[in-house]
N, C-alpha and C positions, 0 to 999 in steps of 0.2 A: 504494500500500500504506500502511496505517495502523499505527503502533505500537500496542501494547496500551493505552497511556495515552490516545492520541488516539481510539482505537476506543471506549474506555470513555466518554469525554466525548460522543462522537457517539451512542452507543446508550443511555446512561443506566444502564448496568451498571457495577458496581465491578470494579476490576482483579482483586480476590480472586475474585469470581464468575466472571469470564472464565477464570481459571486453572482453577477447579474444573470449569467446563463443558468445557474442553479435556480435562481428565483423565478425565472420564466419557464423552467422545465426543459430547457434545450440540452443542457449537459449536467446531469444530476450526479453528485459524488456517490461513490460506492458505499461510503459510510460517513455518518456524522456523529461525532462523539456526543452522547446525550448530556454529559456533564459540562463541557466547555464550548460545545458547538463547533469544534474544529472539523473541517472538511478533509476527507481522505479519498483519494482516487486510485482505482486499479490501473496498473500499467497498461492494460489492454485498452483503456479509454484514451490513450494518447493519440491513437489513429483518428478517432472521431474529433478530438480537439484540433488536431492539425487540419483536418478537412474543414472544420468550421472556420478556422483562421484564414484558410485559402479562399473559401467562398465569400467571406466578409471582405477580403481584399478585392474581390470582383464586384463588390457593392451589392451583393445579393441580400435581400431583406431577411431578417432573422426568422420570420414565420415560414418563409420558403425554405430556408436551410433546414429547419426541423423536419419538413416533409421530405426533403431530399435525402436526409440521413436514413430514412426508412424506405426509400424507393428502390425498386429493382433497377437493373442496368439500363433497360430501354427507357423507362420513365426518367431516369437521371439524365440520360443523353438528350432526350426531348426537351426537358426543362432547361438544361444548360444551353442548348441551342437557342431556345426562345429568349433566354436572358442575353445571350450573345448578340442577337439581332437588336434587342432593346438598347444594349450598351452602344452598339455601332451607330444606331440612330441618334443617341445622345451625343456621341462624339462628333458626328456630322453636324449636328445643330451647333455645338460649341465651336467647331471649326468655322462654320459659317459666320457666327457672331464675331470671332476673331478677325475674319476677313473684313467684315463690315466695320469694325472698330478701326482697323488699320487704314482702310480706305477713307473713312471719314476724317481721320487725323491728317492724312496726307493731302486730302482735298480741301481741308479747312472747313469741313461740314457741308460743302456745297453739294446739292443734289441736281440731277439733270432730268429732262423730260423723258419719261418711259411710256411707251404704248404697249398694250396687250392685244395681240392679233393671232389668228391661226396661221401656222406655217405648214407647208406640205411635207410629205415624206422626203427624207434626204438619203440618197444612196451614194455614199462617199467612197471614192477610190483614193487611198491615202497611204503615206508612210507614217511611222510612229517613232518618236524620239523623246528623250528627256532633254529639256532646254532650260536655261536660266530663266528666272521669272520675267526678265526684260531682255529679250533677244530677237528683235525684229529681223535681223539678218539671218538668224537660224531658221525662222519660219520661211523666209524667202527662199533659202536653199532647199527646204523640203518641198515647197511648191514647184520650184524649177525641176526638181527630180521627178515629181509626179507628172508634170507637164511633158517632160521629155519621154517618159515611159509610155504615156498615152499616145503621144505622137508616133513613137516607134510601132505601136500596135495599130495605128490608123484609127484611133478612137477620138471623136470630138466630144469635149466636155459638155455636159448638159446644163451647166450653170457657172457661177463665179467661183474663183478659188476660195476655199473655206478651210479654216483651222478650228479644231475643237481643243479645249484646254481642261485638263483634270489635275487634281492634286498630285504632287510629285512624291519624291522620296523623303520629304521633310528636310532636305539640305539645300534649300534655296532654288529648287527646280520645280517644274511641272511637266506633266506628260502631255505632249502635243501630238495630235493626229491632223495632218495637213495634206490636202489634195484637192480633188475636183469632183463635183457631182457627175455621175455617169448614167447612161440609159440602163434600163432594167436588164438587158441581155448581157451586160458586161460583167465578167467574173474577175476575181482577183488572180494574182500570179505571185511569183516568188519575191517580188518587190512591193507591189501594191496590195493592200488588203481592202476588200470592199465590204463596208458595213452599212446596214440599213437602219436609219433612225426614223421611227414612225412620226406621222403628222401629229401635231400637238398645239395647244395654245402656247404662246411664248411672249415674254417681255422683250421688247426691242428698243433700240435707240441708234442714232446715226452719229458717227464721228467724222468730222470734216477737218482736214489738215494732214500734216505729216504723220506717217506711221510711227515715227520716233516718239510721238507724244500719245500714241494710242493707249498705252498702258494706264495713263492717268484717266482717260475717259472710261476705260474698263473698270478701274477701281471705283469711280463715282457711280457707274452703272450698277455694279455689284452692291454697293452700299445702299443705293436707292431701292433696288429690287428687294433686298433683305429687309430694309427698313419699312417696306410696305407689307411685310408679313407674307410675301409670296414664297411658295415652296417649289424648288426646281425638280425636274424629273429626268433631265438629260444634261450632259456637260454644256457649259457655255460655249458658244461658237462665234467666230467672226467671219463674215463674208466680205472679202476684199472687192468691193464693187468697182471702184475706179482707182488705178494705181496712184498712190501718194496723194489722193484727194479725198476719197470717201470710203468709209468702211461701215458695215452694218453689224451691230452686236445683237445676238439672238440667244435667249436663254429659255428653252422649252420648260414649261411649268407642269406641275401635277394638276390634272383636271379635277 
């Protein structure tokens, strides 16, 4: 039998937490001395205690932890998967709020005009790379590469050059998918991947001016969209309508 202090050391839980878990019936001591109230735990309870500590580190509610300790393997996997989706959604929301805060700080709090309209299906033939957060020349290189490959294959693009932007590896980069819309019969090859993005309502705005300042418009656009409580369903995209003059920012939304 282990005293509560030794059991705390063995499990990584605090004495205060162990007392609370006893009070709510989550982890009850094997024996409580009737004379002095000292709690004693069986060594076999360390495994449950460590499991509780790890689940709490994943921010799982205590009432759910109690049910998981009694669950079979399939139920445990299902409930952990459901919690994983919930945590991922919270992380995405927090990440969006951080983007909004950063954009508002850099833009001085200025918002821009945003319209919501329906955008058609996008069938994009593109290359994919990690690029720095501000790298217009890198996007241009990707678009040139896609254009040259389509020209080699005798394919005429079905729309303006387009780049999609996703969160990167957390080291000052984002994942960029840049290329051209193509007709339905066009398939991907060893260089270009063809991805279909369904029609959706979307927040849009136009950028007029040099592409070198496009990232500032993009930040203000992101801040404005998130500030209005709109929720996105696809990556933000930029359609390069006229070279070095005008670009259209499109963010498909959840319907």
